[in-house]
VOGU-3710 file (C-alpha; in Angstrom, 3 decimals, decimal comma):
1> mltrlvidtn> 115,398/201,103/179,871  116,170/197,519/178,986  118,624/196,997/176,164  117,335/195,068/173,176  120,072/193,233/171,318  120,935/190,529/168,860  123,897/188,255/169,526  125,872/186,827/166,618  126,658/183,132/166,944  130,402/183,796/166,978
11> vlvaallhpg> 130,036/185,523/170,357  128,428/182,416/171,866  131,122/180,179/170,404  133,908/182,388/171,775  132,215/182,601/175,182  131,951/178,829/175,409  135,459/178,146/174,110  137,112/180,710/176,392  135,402/180,930/179,783  136,195/184,139/181,621
21> rtpdraiaai> 137,360/186,033/178,550  135,645/189,064/177,067  132,851/187,320/175,079  131,957/185,229/178,138  131,943/188,334/180,344  129,762/190,129/177,770  127,212/187,303/177,796  127,221/187,358/181,610  126,668/191,134/181,558  123,834/190,793/179,048
31> lsrraivlld> 122,128/188,274/181,296  122,773/190,130/184,553  121,398/193,366/183,092  118,363/191,426/181,936  118,855/192,694/178,411  116,323/191,409/175,927  117,966/189,037/173,487  116,138/189,127/170,170  115,974/186,078/167,952  113,815/184,057/165,669
41> eriereyrsv> 113,726/180,374/164,798  116,535/180,812/162,241  118,918/182,247/164,824  118,033/179,601/167,404  118,553/176,916/164,772  121,947/178,413/163,880  122,994/178,590/167,542  122,133/174,924/168,025  123,622/173,771/164,715  126,926/175,627/165,062
51> lsrpkfasip> 127,436/174,718/168,716  126,852/171,023/167,976  129,546/170,858/165,275  132,251/168,253/165,902  134,954/170,935/165,949  133,368/172,314/169,134  133,227/168,932/170,882  135,647/170,275/173,506  132,833/172,448/174,871  131,165/170,509/177,680
61> atrrdsllsv> 127,606/169,694/176,624  126,265/170,743/180,018  127,889/174,183/179,692  126,611/174,588/176,125  123,097/173,458/177,001  122,997/175,596/180,124  124,044/178,735/178,267  121,520/178,099/175,506  118,768/177,478/178,014  119,466/180,659/179,984
71> llsaservsg> 119,926/182,739/176,834  116,758/181,449/175,208  114,770/182,079/178,368  115,995/185,709/178,296  114,978/186,086/174,675  112,103/187,614/172,808  110,909/185,928/169,639  110,668/188,383/166,776  108,077/187,987/164,048  107,012/190,033/161,065
81> iaesedamid> 110,536/190,016/159,704  111,167/191,677/156,367  113,838/190,168/154,156  116,893/192,337/153,741  118,316/193,125/150,336  121,399/194,807/151,774  124,798/193,844/150,414  126,535/191,704/153,005  130,091/190,410/153,208  128,689/187,159/154,590
91> pddrvfveva> 125,111/186,567/153,427  124,605/184,168/156,356  124,771/187,228/158,642  121,676/188,731/157,019  119,410/186,968/159,526  120,936/188,995/162,373  120,270/192,255/160,507  116,680/191,249/159,754  115,940/190,305/163,365  117,696/193,418/164,721
101> raggahvlvt> 115,587/195,664/162,511  112,284/193,878/163,089  112,856/193,697/166,845  114,021/197,276/167,317  117,452/196,237/168,567  119,613/198,856/170,226  122,750/196,893/169,382  124,020/193,907/167,437  126,858/192,175/169,287  129,402/190,395/167,089
111> gnakhfpsel> 133,026/189,395/166,896  132,965/190,288/163,185  131,900/193,935/163,073  133,396/194,274/159,596  130,665/191,926/158,336  128,067/194,572/159,187  128,733/197,755/157,179  127,720/201,099/158,693  125,278/201,590/155,801  123,021/199,042/157,485
121> glhvlspaal> 122,133/201,668/160,072  122,667/199,348/163,028  124,669/199,963/166,196  127,199/197,131/165,942  129,541/196,448/168,853  132,127/193,842/169,719  131,755/192,183/173,117  134,594/194,405/174,419  132,961/197,564/173,066  129,625/196,566/174,606
131> laewass> 131,254/196,103/178,013  133,090/199,426/177,676  129,909/201,248/176,662  128,011/199,795/179,595  130,851/200,564/182,013  130,798/204,229/180,971  127,038/204,607/181,428
//
């Protein structure tokens, strides 16, 4: 069974800023397992907007563009998304919850698990926890 997942933007940022570290290895594992990355236009727009911020200018544009291209080609566009009324620590994270629910995600991968309370009913994992879970299966 292919894993369906949503990737929080902070995982992409960490992967690009720190090649070879856990978030980068998690992205590589997601792609090598041919997991289905769920997103919608809001998430793609956030990926592009955040990664083009001046504070991330140290990330080589070719590396950034390559990762986005590969990730987007491994993605499934989710539609029919219902707005969430759940209380969120960071309301900007609501889009990831909405896409995860609408797309039937098995997991939401984030570096900020505390932003996604257990009451949301989602399986939320850090990049390290995702790698550990996959290594044990």
